[in-house]
Each structure stands twice: as structure tokens, then as C-alpha cells.
C-alpha positions in Angstrom: -0.1 0.2 0.2 1.4 3.6 -0.9 1.0 5.9 2.1 1.9 9.5 1.6 1.9 12.4 3.9 0.9 15.5 1.7 2.1 18.7 3.8 2.6 22.1 3.6 5.1 24.1 5.9 6.9 27.4 6.3 10.6 27.3 6.1 10.9 26.4 9.3 8.9 23.2 9.1 5.9 25.2 10.9 2.6 23.5 9.5 0.4 26.3 11.5 0.7 29.2 13.6 -1.3 26.8 16.6 -3.5 24.1 17.3 -6.2 26.1 15.6 -5.0 27.6 12.9 -6.7 26.8 9.6 -4.1 26.2 6.7 -5.0 29.2 4.9 -1.8 30.8 3.9 -0.6 28.4 1.4 -0.3 29.4 -2.3 -3.2 28.8 -4.6 -0.1 26.6 -6.8 0.2 24.7 -3.7 -3.7 24.1 -3.1 -3.9 23.0 -6.7 -1.1 20.5 -6.2 -2.6 19.0 -3.2 -6.3 18.7 -4.8 -4.7 16.8 -7.4 -2.7 14.7 -5.8 -5.3 13.8 -3.2 -7.5 13.5 -5.9 -5.4 10.9 -7.7 -5.3 8.8 -4.8 -8.8 8.9 -3.8 -8.4 8.7 0.1 -7.4 11.2 2.8 -6.7 10.6 5.8 -7.1 13.1 8.8 -7.6 14.1 12.6 -10.8 15.7 13.7 -9.3 19.1 14.1 -8.3 19.0 10.5 -11.5 18.3 9.4 -13.3 20.6 11.3 -11.0 23.3 10.1 -11.5 22.6 6.4 -15.5 22.7 7.0 -16.2 19.0 6.2 -15.3 16.6 3.4 -13.3 16.9 0.5 -15.2 16.5 -2.7 -14.2 13.4 -4.7 -12.2 11.5 -2.3 -13.0 9.2 0.3 -12.6 11.0 3.8 -11.4 9.1 6.9 -11.5 10.9 10.5 -9.2 9.5 13.1 -10.5 10.7 16.3 -10.7 9.6 20.2 -14.3 11.2 19.9 -17.1 9.8 18.8 -18.9 12.6 16.9 -17.8 15.2 14.5 -19.0 18.8 15.4 -20.2 19.3 11.8 -23.3 18.7 9.7 -21.2 16.5 7.1 -20.0 13.5 8.2 -16.5 11.9 6.9 -17.0 8.3 5.0 -14.9 7.2 7.8 -14.6 7.8 11.7 -12.1 5.4 13.3 -10.5 5.6 17.0 -8.3 3.0 16.0 -4.2 3.1 15.4 -2.6 3.7 11.9 -2.1 0.3 11.3 -6.1 -0.5 11.7 -7.0 2.5 9.4 -4.4 0.7 6.6 -5.9 -2.6 7.5 -9.9 -1.3 6.9 -8.9 0.6 3.8 -6.8 -2.0 2.2 -9.7 -4.5 2.8 -12.0 -2.0 1.2 -9.8 -2.1 -1.7 -7.7 0.9 -1.7 -4.3 1.3 -2.8 -3.1 4.6 -2.1 -3.7 6.9 0.8 -2.9 10.6 1.7 -2.5 11.5 5.0 -3.1 15.4 5.2 -2.8 16.0 8.8 -2.4 17.3 11.5 0.6 17.0 13.6 -0.8 14.1 15.8 -2.1 12.1 13.0 1.5 12.8 10.8 3.4 11.8 13.9 1.5 8.4 14.3 1.8 7.2 10.7 5.4 8.2 10.9 5.9 6.4 14.5 3.9 3.4 13.0 6.3 3.0 9.8 3.6 3.1 7.6 4.7 6.0 5.3 6.0 5.1 1.6 6.3 8.8 0.3 6.4 12.5 1.8 5.3 15.1 -0.7 6.3 18.6 1.5 5.2 21.6 -0.1 7.3 24.7 1.6 6.2 28.2 1.6 8.4 31.3 1.1 7.0 32.6 4.5 8.0 32.6 8.3 4.9 32.1 10.3 4.4 33.7 13.8 3.8 31.0 16.8 4.7 27.8 15.4 3.2 23.7 15.5 5.9 21.8 13.7 5.1 18.9 11.1 6.0 16.0 14.0 5.8 16.0 17.3 8.8 13.8 19.0 9.1 11.0 16.8 10.4 7.4 18.2 11.1 6.1 14.4 13.7 7.6 12.4 13.2 8.0 8.7 15.8 7.5 5.8 14.7 9.5 3.0 15.4 9.5 -1.0 14.7 12.8 -3.0 12.5 12.1 -6.1 11.5 15.5 -7.4 11.7 19.0 -6.8 8.9 20.9 -8.2 8.7 24.6 -8.5 5.0 25.3 -7.8 5.3 29.4 -8.5 7.7 32.4 -9.2 7.6 33.3 -5.8 9.5 30.2 -4.3 6.8 27.6 -3.3 8.5 24.3 -4.2 7.1 20.9 -3.4 9.6 18.1 -2.5 9.0 14.3 -3.0 10.8 12.1 -0.5 10.6 8.1 -1.1 11.3 6.4 2.5 13.5 3.9 2.5 
């Protein structure tokens, strides 16, 4: 199974100003890249706060929300609401016939998938900004990853780039 982290950061690796910050600061080119990549996959996995911050389902994709809570505070419910581990999420989706998953946030979900050793690829967009405050891409991880750079894609003339790394 292909499991990709799809993430945007500032130049310090910050994914948000704080835990409640909606990611509304990324460029339109990054948003276009995100939509194309996650639509090709067909599956997005995220935490409850990420789901609530985007306002509901991402159309054209199977929406999976990982949460310890049993309810989502939005009228639009995700396709799956799971309180399990990344391995359980992957097992459920694999059993449903999916072969490609995009993990889209937030910090806790990114960290859980890295620590579980499930990530095969990282698509990291870097925006030429410095955000005030800062929530890093990952919490403290117990699993080290060795990466190989597969591609650098310049998304716009302002300097937004996307780095595709394969995990080895």
C-alpha cells in the first residue's frame, strides 16, 4: 500500500501558527497540487481538528477521520470515523480495496503514521513564509526515517516548491 504524507510548511517546517489555525496561508499553486495529488489517490486520512478546520468533506475523495471522539461537530460526516491506530486504518482501507492513501494532517496524525513505520512517500510543499508562533510538522518521533529525494517541483515564481521524498 502506498501511504503518502501530503503537507505544506513554512521555511522552518511549521504547519500552523497554533493548534486551531486553519491552513489558509498556502499559495493557490500548493492548493492545486494538494487537490490533484489527493484526488489521484482517492483517499484522505486526517485528524478531527483538521476535518473540522476545512469545514467538512473533501469532494471526490474518501474522507477518513481519526479521532478519539465519537462525534464530529459538523453536519457533513466523513466516510469513516475511526478511533483506532494507523495500522487499523490501513487494514480497513486495504480491505475495502484502496491501494493509495494520502495522510493530510494534523501533527498528531502525521506523527502516528511516521511512528507506525507506514509512510512510503512524503510530498512536502515549502512556502516562502515565516509563520508567527508555530506547530511543527511532527511531534517527537521514535522512528527515524531515511529519505531519498525523488523530485523537486517549483510551483510558482514566489518560490513555493514541492519536494517528493521516498522513504527507505
